[in-house]
C-alpha positions in Angstrom: -62.5 -34.7 -31.7 -59.9 -32.3 -33.1 -57.5 -30.5 -30.8 -56.1 -27.1 -32.0 -53.7 -24.7 -30.2 -54.6 -21.0 -30.5 -53.5 -17.7 -28.8 -56.1 -18.4 -26.1 -54.8 -21.9 -25.4 -55.9 -25.4 -26.4 -59.5 -25.6 -27.5 -61.5 -28.8 -28.2 -63.7 -28.4 -31.2 -66.8 -30.4 -32.1 -68.4 -31.8 -35.2 -68.8 -28.3 -36.8 -65.0 -27.9 -36.6 -64.6 -31.4 -38.3 -66.7 -30.3 -41.2 -64.9 -27.0 -41.6 -61.5 -28.7 -41.4 -62.5 -31.2 -44.1 -63.7 -28.4 -46.3 -60.5 -26.6 -45.8 -58.5 -29.6 -46.7 -60.2 -29.6 -50.1 -58.9 -26.1 -50.8 -55.3 -27.5 -50.4 -54.4 -24.2 -48.6 -52.4 -23.8 -45.3 -54.5 -23.7 -42.2 -52.8 -20.7 -40.7 -53.7 -17.2 -41.9 -50.2 -15.8 -42.0 -47.8 -13.8 -44.2 -46.8 -17.1 -45.9 -50.4 -18.1 -46.7 -51.2 -14.6 -48.1 -49.2 -15.4 -51.3 -51.2 -18.6 -51.8 -54.4 -16.8 -51.0 -53.7 -14.1 -53.7 -53.0 -16.8 -56.3 -56.4 -18.5 -55.8 -59.1 -18.3 -58.5 -61.9 -15.9 -57.7 -64.4 -18.7 -56.7 -61.7 -20.4 -54.6 -60.8 -17.1 -53.0 -64.3 -16.5 -51.9 -64.5 -20.0 -50.4 -61.1 -19.4 -48.8 -62.3 -16.2 -47.2 -65.5 -17.8 -46.0 -63.6 -20.7 -44.4 -61.2 -18.2 -42.7 -64.2 -16.5 -41.2 -65.9 -19.6 -40.0 -62.8 -21.2 -38.6 -61.9 -17.9 -36.8 -65.4 -17.7 -35.3 -65.2 -21.3 -34.2 -61.8 -20.9 -32.6 -62.3 -17.3 -31.2 -66.1 -16.5 -30.8 -67.0 -12.8 -31.2 -67.6 -12.4 -27.4 -64.3 -13.9 -26.5 -62.0 -11.1 -25.2 -58.7 -13.1 -25.2 -57.9 -13.2 -28.9 -55.4 -10.3 -29.2 -54.2 -7.5 -27.0 -52.8 -4.0 -26.9 -49.7 -3.6 -24.7 -50.3 -0.4 -22.7 -47.2 1.3 -21.4 -47.3 4.0 -18.8 -45.0 5.3 -16.0 -46.8 3.2 -13.4 -47.6 -0.2 -15.0 -46.7 -2.1 -18.1 -49.6 -4.6 -18.0 -51.3 -5.5 -21.3 -55.0 -4.6 -21.8 -57.0 -6.9 -24.0 -59.4 -6.2 -26.8 -61.2 -8.7 -29.1 -60.2 -8.7 -32.7 -58.0 -5.7 -32.5 -54.6 -5.0 -34.0 -51.8 -5.4 -31.5 -50.0 -2.2 -30.7 -47.9 -0.5 -28.1 -49.1 2.6 -26.3 -46.6 5.4 -25.8 -46.4 8.0 -23.0 -48.4 10.5 -25.2 -51.3 8.0 -25.3 -50.8 7.2 -29.0 -50.7 3.6 -30.3 -47.9 2.2 -32.5 -49.0 -0.8 -34.6 -46.2 -2.9 -36.1 -47.5 -5.1 -38.9 -44.3 -7.2 -38.7 -45.3 -8.3 -35.2 -46.4 -12.0 -35.0 -49.6 -11.0 -33.3 -50.7 -9.0 -36.3 -50.0 -11.6 -39.0 -53.5 -13.0 -38.8 -55.0 -9.7 -39.9 -52.9 -8.9 -43.0 -53.4 -11.8 -45.4 -56.4 -10.2 -47.0 -56.8 -6.5 -47.8 -60.5 -6.5 -47.1 -60.2 -8.2 -43.8 -57.3 -5.9 -42.8 -59.5 -2.9 -43.6 -62.3 -4.2 -41.4 -60.0 -5.0 -38.5 -58.3 -1.6 -38.9 -61.7 0.2 -38.8 -62.7 -1.7 -35.7 -59.4 -1.1 -33.9 -59.5 2.6 -34.8 -63.0 2.9 -33.4 -62.1 1.2 -30.1 -59.0 3.2 -29.6 -60.9 6.4 -30.4 -63.4 5.6 -27.7 -60.6 4.8 -25.3 -59.3 8.4 -25.7 -56.2 7.4 -27.8 -54.9 10.6 -29.5 -53.3 9.0 -32.6 -52.3 5.8 -34.3 -49.1 5.0 -36.0 -48.7 2.0 -38.4 -45.4 0.5 -39.4 -45.8 -1.2 -42.8 -43.0 -3.3 -44.2 -42.4 -2.8 -47.9 -43.4 -6.4 -48.5 -46.9 -5.5 -47.4 -47.1 -2.1 -49.1 -50.4 -3.2 -50.7 -52.0 -2.4 -47.3 -51.1 1.3 -47.6 -54.1 2.2 -49.9 -56.4 0.3 -47.5 -55.1 2.3 -44.5 -55.3 5.6 -46.6 -59.0 4.8 -47.2 -59.5 4.8 -43.4 -57.9 8.2 -42.9 -54.2 7.3 -42.5 -51.6 9.4 -44.3 -47.9 8.8 -45.0 -45.6 10.2 -42.3 -42.1 8.9 -43.3 -40.1 6.0 -44.6 -37.2 4.3 -42.8 -35.2 1.6 -44.6 -37.7 -1.0 -45.8 -40.6 0.3 -43.7 -43.3 2.9 -44.3 -44.8 4.7 -41.4 -48.5 5.9 -41.5 -50.3 8.0 -39.0 -53.8 9.2 -38.1 -54.7 11.9 -35.6 -57.9 10.9 -33.7 -58.9 14.0 -31.8 -61.3 16.6 -33.0 -58.7 19.3 -33.3 -55.7 20.1 -35.6 -53.0 17.3 -35.5 -50.2 17.8 -33.0 -48.2 14.9 -34.4 -44.6 16.0 -35.0 -43.4 16.2 -38.6 -40.6 13.9 -39.6 -37.0 15.1 -39.5 -36.7 18.3 -41.4 -32.9 18.8 -41.2 -29.9 16.9 -42.4 -26.5 17.2 -40.7 -23.3 17.8 -42.6 -19.9 18.1 -40.8 -16.6 19.4 -42.1 -13.1 19.5 -40.6 -10.8 22.5 -40.3 -7.6 20.3 -40.1 -5.1 22.7 -38.7 -1.3 22.2 -38.6 -0.6 24.8 -35.9 3.1 24.7 -36.4 2.9 25.8 -40.0 -0.4 27.6 -39.7 -1.7 25.4 -42.6 -5.2 24.0 -43.2 -6.2 20.9 -45.3 -8.3 21.9 -48.3 -9.9 19.6 -50.9 -11.3 20.0 -54.4 -14.6 18.1 -54.7 -15.1 16.1 -57.9 -18.6 17.6 -58.1 -17.6 21.2 -57.3 -14.3 21.7 -58.9 -14.6 25.5 -59.0 -13.9 25.9 -55.3 -11.6 24.5 -52.7 -13.3 23.6 -49.4 -12.9 21.8 -46.1 -13.2 17.9 -46.2 -16.4 16.5 -44.7 -19.8 14.9 -45.4 -23.1 13.9 -44.0 -23.5 12.3 -40.6 -24.6 8.6 -40.6 -27.6 7.4 -38.6 -26.7 7.4 -34.9 -23.2 8.8 -35.5 -21.7 11.5 -33.2 -20.5 14.7 -34.8 -16.8 14.1 -33.8 -17.0 10.6 -35.2 -18.5 11.9 -38.5 -15.8 14.5 -39.1 -12.9 12.2 -38.3 -14.3 9.5 -40.5 -15.0 11.8 -43.4 -11.6 13.4 -43.4 -9.9 10.0 -43.3 -12.0 8.6 -46.1 -11.5 11.6 -48.4 -7.8 12.4 -47.7 -6.1 9.6 -45.8 -5.4 12.0 -43.0 -6.0 10.7 -39.5 -7.2 13.4 -37.1 -8.2 14.1 -33.5 -11.3 16.1 -32.7 -10.6 19.4 -30.9 -13.8 21.5 -30.9 -16.7 22.8 -32.9 -16.0 26.2 -34.4 -19.4 27.2 -35.8 -22.4 25.8 -37.6 -24.6 27.1 -40.5 -28.3 26.5 -41.0 -29.6 26.8 -44.5 -33.2 26.3 -45.9 -34.2 25.4 -49.4 -31.0 23.3 -49.8 -30.7 22.0 -53.4 -30.9 18.2 -53.8 -31.9 17.7 -50.2 -35.5 16.7 -50.9 -37.0 19.8 -49.4 -35.4 19.6 -46.0 -33.0 22.1 -44.4 -29.3 21.7 -43.8 -27.1 22.2 -40.7 -23.4 22.3 -41.6 -21.0 22.1 -38.6 -17.3 23.1 -38.9 -15.0 21.3 -36.4 -11.4 22.0 -35.5 -9.2 18.9 -35.9 -5.6 18.1 -35.1 -3.8 16.1 -37.8 -2.0 12.9 -36.7 -0.2 12.4 -40.1 0.4 14.7 -43.1 0.9 12.5 -46.2 -2.2 12.8 -48.4 -3.9 9.8 -50.0 -7.1 11.1 -51.6 -10.2 9.2 -52.5 -10.2 9.5 -56.3 -13.9 8.6 -56.5 -14.8 11.8 -54.6 -11.9 14.3 -55.0 -9.9 15.8 -57.7 -7.1 17.1 -55.4 -6.2 18.0 -51.9 -3.5 20.2 -50.4 -2.2 22.0 -47.3 -2.8 25.8 -47.6 -1.7 28.7 -45.4 -4.6 30.0 -43.3 -3.9 33.6 -44.3 -4.2 32.7 -48.0 -7.9 31.8 -47.5 -8.5 35.5 -46.7 -6.9 36.7 -49.9 -8.6 34.5 -52.5 -11.9 36.0 -53.6 -13.2 32.6 -54.9 -13.6 31.3 -51.3 -17.1 31.3 -49.8 -18.1 33.6 -47.0 -18.2 30.6 -44.6 -14.6 29.6 -45.5 -13.3 33.2 -45.0 -15.2 33.5 -41.7 -13.8 30.3 -40.3 -10.3 31.3 -41.3 -10.7 34.5 -39.3 -11.8 32.4 -36.3 -8.7 30.3 -36.6 -6.5 33.4 -36.9 -8.1 34.8 -33.8 -7.5 31.4 -32.0 -3.9 31.3 -33.1 -3.3 34.8 -31.7 -5.4 34.8 -28.5 -5.9 31.1 -27.7 -8.5 28.7 -28.9 -10.5 29.1 -25.7 -11.7 32.3 -27.2 -13.3 30.6 -30.3 -13.8 26.9 -29.4 -17.2 25.4 -28.6 -16.3 22.4 -26.4 -18.1 19.1 -26.1 -18.9 17.1 -23.0 -20.7 13.8 -22.7 -23.4 13.8 -20.0 -25.9 11.3 -18.7 -29.4 11.5 -20.3 -32.8 11.5 -18.5 -33.4 8.4 -20.6 -32.2 5.3 -18.8 -28.7 4.0 -19.8 -28.1 6.7 -22.4 -25.9 9.7 -22.7 -25.7 12.8 -24.9 -23.1 15.3 -26.1 -23.5 18.9 -24.9 -21.7 21.6 -26.9 -21.0 25.0 -25.3 -18.2 27.6 -24.7 -15.7 26.3 -22.1 -16.5 27.2 -18.5 -13.8 28.7 -16.1 -12.1 26.0 -14.0 -13.7 27.4 -10.9 -17.2 26.4 -12.3 
């Protein structure tokens, strides 16, 4: 009598299991159908591969009969309960509050289904059919780049590419009989620049970019993933010029579509007012040709400056004359509706009485 441990517990298997195990031993392949065994499986000769697939099926049927409902499960999340619901031979996924299912192929519970392309296709078709009957509105699949061979399989079952993130590819399929309401992936990038103002001398820090020598501009760059706007601008100014600064406010932002070299997405460019904490320049020679302190009023006289640069200079002049409360957009951190998180809210300053 052979004793094997499976996802449904310890199961005692009879003489048929002994024969299958003996046959499996002759293939000299690992018993588990996992990501590590998939490489060996792909290296088998055609005849050995067919035998391998056949034995996988028989062993699986012996260990987890078709009528057994305890093989894998879908975790179903809602506002009321977080109890898993079980489904036989179904990809493991997590249900979101919109009634869509996210399938992560890196999850341990899904490893048994991805060793063979054909078997994965069959399981995906069965899972999709079951979820569709359950009223699921959409399916998301996270595919690690190491298993990118599964993408054409999913595409043949109606899935399309949604986006990539690091070493993962995300696929989606809308299940309802109406136009898809799935959100498009991020369609804007965020760039931030700093108007570093020396109020005493009414000077601003300007840089000459190595890739755009014809114009002087404000130091800045793209925001990193999960980085707050004030942190981005302070970091970028420091990296490019060696000037440490303190965030004061947002002055304005620009939205531009059809941005060159942005892979078709739009651009939001935010200009912040910063206070310098030192004044000695130490430029990054990999990015800049030069940097200098310039009188604010000189920005209004030079015709080579962009409309944005001139407009921001006018805002600064107005702030210097009438107070920066008249031009600043302030920032305040507030608690989010999502548990244990906060967000930054930007708006014109409110009167103290409010």
